[in-house]
C-alpha positions as CSV (number, residue, x, y, z in Angstrom):
1,M,-7.4,18.3,11.7
2,R,-7.5,14.6,10.6
3,Y,-7.9,13.7,7.2
4,E,-9.7,10.9,5.7
5,I,-7.8,8.7,3.2
6,I,-9.4,7.3,0.3
7,L,-7.7,5.2,-2.2
8,A,-8.6,5.2,-5.9
9,P,-9.3,1.5,-7.4
10,E,-5.7,2.2,-9.5
11,A,-4.0,2.9,-6.3
12,A,-5.6,0.0,-4.5
13,Q,-4.4,-2.4,-7.3
14,D,-0.8,-0.6,-7.2
15,L,-0.5,-1.5,-3.8
16,K,-1.5,-5.1,-4.1
17,R,1.3,-5.2,-6.6
18,L,3.8,-4.2,-4.4
19,S,6.0,-6.7,-2.2
20,A,4.5,-7.1,1.4
21,R,7.4,-5.2,2.8
22,N,7.1,-2.4,0.3
23,R,3.4,-2.2,0.8
24,T,3.5,-2.2,4.6
25,T,6.2,0.5,4.4
26,V,3.9,2.7,2.1
27,Q,0.9,2.1,4.0
28,D,2.9,3.2,7.4
29,N,4.0,6.3,5.6
30,I,0.8,7.4,3.9
31,E,-0.8,7.1,7.8
32,K,2.2,9.0,9.0
33,H,2.7,11.9,6.7
34,L,-1.0,12.3,5.0
35,R,-3.4,11.7,7.9
36,F,-2.7,15.0,9.5
37,E,-0.6,17.4,7.5
38,P,-0.8,16.0,3.9
39,D,0.0,19.7,2.7
40,K,3.0,20.1,4.7
41,I,5.9,20.2,1.9
42,S,9.4,19.1,3.0
43,K,12.7,18.8,0.9
44,S,12.5,14.9,0.9
45,R,9.1,13.7,1.4
46,I,6.3,15.8,0.2
47,K,6.2,18.0,-3.0
48,R,3.8,20.1,-4.4
49,L,3.5,19.0,-8.2
50,R,3.8,22.3,-10.2
51,G,1.9,23.3,-13.4
52,L,-0.5,20.2,-12.7
53,R,-3.8,20.7,-11.6
54,H,-4.4,16.9,-10.8
55,P,-2.4,15.3,-9.1
56,Q,-1.5,18.1,-6.7
57,Y,1.2,16.3,-4.6
58,R,3.8,13.8,-4.4
59,L,4.7,11.6,-1.5
60,R,8.3,9.8,-1.7
61,V,8.7,6.5,0.1
62,G,12.1,5.3,-1.1
63,D,11.9,4.5,-4.6
64,I,8.3,4.5,-4.4
65,R,5.9,7.6,-5.4
66,V,2.6,8.3,-4.0
67,F,0.6,10.6,-6.0
68,Y,-2.5,12.4,-4.3
69,D,-5.1,15.3,-4.4
70,L,-6.4,17.0,-1.4
71,V,-10.4,18.0,-1.6
72,E,-11.2,19.4,1.2
73,D,-10.9,17.3,4.6
74,K,-9.9,14.1,2.3
75,V,-6.8,12.7,0.8
76,E,-7.6,11.0,-2.5
77,I,-4.6,8.6,-3.3
78,L,-4.5,8.4,-6.9
79,A,-1.4,6.1,-7.7
80,V,1.6,4.5,-6.1
81,V,4.1,3.8,-8.7
82,Q,8.1,3.1,-8.9
83,K,10.3,6.1,-9.5
84,S,11.1,4.8,-12.6
85,E,7.8,4.8,-13.7
86,A,6.4,8.3,-12.2
87,A,7.5,10.4,-15.0
88,D,5.4,8.1,-17.7
89,W,2.6,8.0,-15.3
90,L,2.5,11.7,-14.8
91,V,2.6,12.3,-18.4
92,E,0.0,10.1,-19.2
93,M,-2.4,10.5,-16.3
94,G,-1.4,14.1,-15.2
95,D,-3.6,17.0,-15.8
96,L,-2.1,20.1,-17.0
97,E,-3.1,23.5,-15.7
């Protein structure tokens, strides 16, 4: 099944702030890992976030974290943040169950 990838306005801004090299790497990984199996949990790449209703998943791309939700056949990317900022972003924007 092919998923539609939707960038939230905040995520689009986050991508623009990255260097061209990091932006390309993140976009390639989004396409590779989230287009067809965004809910395939792996030890190193995709993690289902526990205790949160929103965001549901995290994709790790080096020192960058991509937070996203699955809604039917869509992947809604909410944020693209540096690892060092990920915990603060989750506290601020995460929606607890």
